[in-house]
C-alpha positions in Angstrom: 43.2 132.9 71.3 46.8 132.5 69.8 47.1 133.7 66.2 46.6 130.6 64.0 44.8 130.1 60.8 41.3 128.7 61.4 41.8 125.9 58.9 45.0 124.8 60.8 43.2 124.8 64.1 40.4 122.6 62.6 42.8 120.1 61.1 44.8 119.3 64.2 43.9 118.1 67.7 43.7 120.7 70.4 46.6 119.3 72.4 48.8 119.7 69.4 47.7 123.3 68.9 48.7 123.9 72.6 52.1 122.3 72.0 52.6 124.4 68.9 51.7 127.6 70.8 54.1 126.9 73.6 56.9 125.7 71.3 56.7 128.9 69.3 56.7 131.0 72.5 59.8 129.2 73.8 61.7 129.5 70.5 60.9 133.2 70.1 61.7 134.1 73.7 58.1 134.8 74.9 58.6 132.1 77.5 62.2 132.6 78.7 64.6 129.8 79.6 64.2 128.7 83.2 60.8 130.4 83.6 57.3 128.7 83.9 55.0 128.4 80.9 51.4 129.5 81.4 49.6 127.3 84.0 47.2 124.5 83.0 44.2 126.6 84.1 45.3 129.5 81.9 45.9 127.3 78.9 42.6 125.4 79.4 40.8 128.8 79.4 42.7 130.1 76.4 42.1 127.1 74.2 38.7 126.2 75.7 39.8 122.6 76.6 40.1 120.4 79.7 43.2 120.2 81.8 44.0 116.6 80.6 44.2 118.0 77.0 46.6 120.7 78.2 48.7 118.1 79.9 48.8 116.1 76.7 50.1 119.2 74.9 52.8 119.8 77.5 53.8 116.2 77.4 54.7 116.7 73.7 57.1 119.5 74.7 58.5 117.4 77.6 59.2 114.5 75.2 61.1 116.8 72.8 63.2 118.2 75.7 61.8 121.8 75.7 60.1 121.8 79.1 60.5 120.0 82.4 57.7 119.4 84.8 58.2 119.9 88.5 55.8 118.3 90.9 53.6 120.9 92.5 55.2 123.8 90.6 54.2 123.3 87.0 56.1 123.2 83.7 59.2 125.2 83.1 61.2 126.0 80.0 64.2 123.8 80.1 67.6 125.5 80.5 70.5 124.2 78.6 72.7 125.0 81.7 70.4 123.8 84.5 71.5 121.0 86.7 69.7 117.7 86.3 67.6 116.2 89.1 69.8 113.2 89.3 73.6 113.0 89.1 75.3 109.6 88.9 79.1 109.3 89.3 80.3 106.4 87.1 82.9 103.9 88.0 83.5 100.8 90.2 85.2 100.7 93.6 86.2 97.9 95.9 85.2 98.0 99.5 87.4 96.9 102.5 85.4 93.7 102.5 86.4 92.9 99.0 83.1 93.7 97.4 82.7 95.6 94.2 80.2 98.5 94.2 79.2 101.3 91.8 80.7 104.7 92.5 77.3 106.4 92.6 76.6 104.8 96.0 73.0 103.9 95.0 71.6 100.8 96.8 69.7 99.0 94.1 67.2 96.3 94.8 66.2 93.6 92.3 62.5 93.9 91.5 62.4 90.2 90.9 65.0 87.4 90.9 67.4 87.7 88.0 66.5 85.6 85.0 69.4 83.4 84.0 69.7 82.1 80.4 72.3 80.7 78.0 72.8 83.0 75.0 75.1 83.0 72.0 77.3 86.1 71.6 76.1 88.5 68.9 78.7 90.1 66.7 78.8 93.5 68.5 79.2 92.0 72.0 81.7 89.3 70.7 83.9 92.1 69.5 83.9 93.9 72.9 84.6 90.6 74.7 87.1 89.4 72.1 85.4 86.1 71.6 84.1 84.3 68.5 80.5 85.3 67.5 78.1 82.7 68.7 80.2 81.6 71.7 77.8 80.6 74.5 77.5 83.0 77.5 75.8 83.0 80.8 73.3 85.9 80.8 71.4 87.5 83.7 68.5 89.9 83.3 66.9 91.9 86.1 64.9 95.1 86.6 66.4 97.1 89.6 64.8 99.9 91.6 66.0 102.4 94.2 64.6 105.3 96.3 61.2 103.5 96.9 60.9 102.7 93.2 61.5 106.3 91.9 64.8 105.2 90.2 64.8 102.3 87.8 67.3 100.6 85.6 67.5 97.4 83.5 70.6 95.4 84.3 72.1 92.6 82.2 75.3 90.6 82.8 77.2 88.5 80.2 79.9 86.0 81.1 81.4 83.9 78.2 81.8 80.2 78.9 85.4 80.3 77.9 86.2 82.6 80.8 85.0 80.0 83.2 86.7 77.0 81.6 88.8 75.0 84.1 87.2 76.7 87.1 84.5 75.5 89.6 82.0 77.6 87.6 82.5 75.5 84.5 79.5 73.4 85.5 77.9 75.9 88.0 76.7 79.3 86.9 78.6 82.2 88.5 76.7 85.0 90.2 75.7 88.1 88.2 77.5 91.4 88.6 78.6 93.1 90.9 79.1 89.9 93.0 80.6 88.4 89.9 83.6 90.7 90.2 84.6 89.4 93.6 84.4 85.9 92.2 86.7 86.9 89.3 89.1 88.5 91.8 89.2 85.3 93.8 90.2 83.5 90.7 93.3 85.7 90.6 92.3 88.5 88.2 93.3 92.2 88.7 90.2 93.9 87.3 89.9 97.1 85.4 86.7 98.5 83.8 85.8 100.4 80.6 82.4 101.9 79.9 80.8 102.6 76.5 77.9 105.0 76.6 75.3 105.9 74.0 71.9 107.4 73.9 69.1 105.8 71.9 65.4 105.3 71.9 64.1 102.4 74.0 62.4 99.3 72.8 58.7 99.2 73.8 59.3 96.7 76.7 62.2 98.8 78.0 60.1 101.9 77.9 57.3 100.1 79.9 59.7 98.7 82.5 61.5 102.0 83.0 58.2 104.0 83.1 59.4 106.2 80.3 57.1 108.8 78.6 56.7 109.0 74.9 59.8 110.1 73.1 62.0 109.8 76.1 65.5 108.3 75.3 67.6 105.9 77.4 71.3 105.8 78.1 72.8 102.4 77.2 76.0 101.6 79.1 78.2 98.7 78.3 80.8 98.1 81.0 83.6 95.7 80.1 85.5 94.1 83.0 89.1 93.2 82.0 91.4 90.9 83.8 95.0 89.7 83.5 96.7 90.1 80.1 94.0 92.7 79.2 91.5 89.9 78.6 87.8 90.9 78.7 86.0 88.7 81.2 82.5 89.9 81.5 80.2 92.6 80.3 77.4 94.5 82.0 74.6 96.2 80.0 72.6 98.9 81.7 69.7 100.9 80.4 68.9 104.1 82.3 66.2 106.7 81.7 67.9 109.5 79.7 65.6 112.3 81.1 67.2 114.7 83.5 70.1 112.5 84.2 73.8 113.5 84.4 76.6 110.9 84.2 79.9 111.9 85.7 83.3 110.3 85.0 86.5 111.0 86.8 89.4 111.2 84.3 92.9 110.4 85.8 95.9 111.6 83.7 
């Protein structure tokens, strides 16, 4: 049994004792970077617990980023220099047919029809879109999946009413992104894009929709589409699972 004071063992759940034991071994080098931690069977025997209890302890380390679990192989100490399981080049490109698509080449499918609503611009988004706070916007929300549901993202599109004033979409809602961009190009805009990226903890409904484990962060991407005269025209908001994901941006001097 790992060296722990008896009183400490009695005061905490078994799964937490397992997590503490593994965490200490990782930090002191007993379990080296990139190597497996003891198997579920060994830990169950060592702590006299069931395998579900062991998994709960390993889940704590996974949530804190110390281990990664590989299907059929077990849990491994996470390497700071290991490559993630998913790499997503960022950017937008235009096809020969005039469509706008993401640079990552992933074919996303809407899990349900996009929900279209009218919203008022909050201060943070109003600043990015350079519109007055409270200006009405067309807003689309949809959960998207790819690779037979293994990949998931939450996708939201904002289009200020003022962008559509004097166009055929003044009375009829435009399509959500990325089809929106072809529509804006047809209106005569030369489009450029800027993305703002931050990591944060998800809201409960976001964690549920994205199938996130406890303590797992998300990437929040805000993509601003800018048209003629550097005028922001639309904004996409993406929430992506932050676990084992690498975002790549090409920088052109």
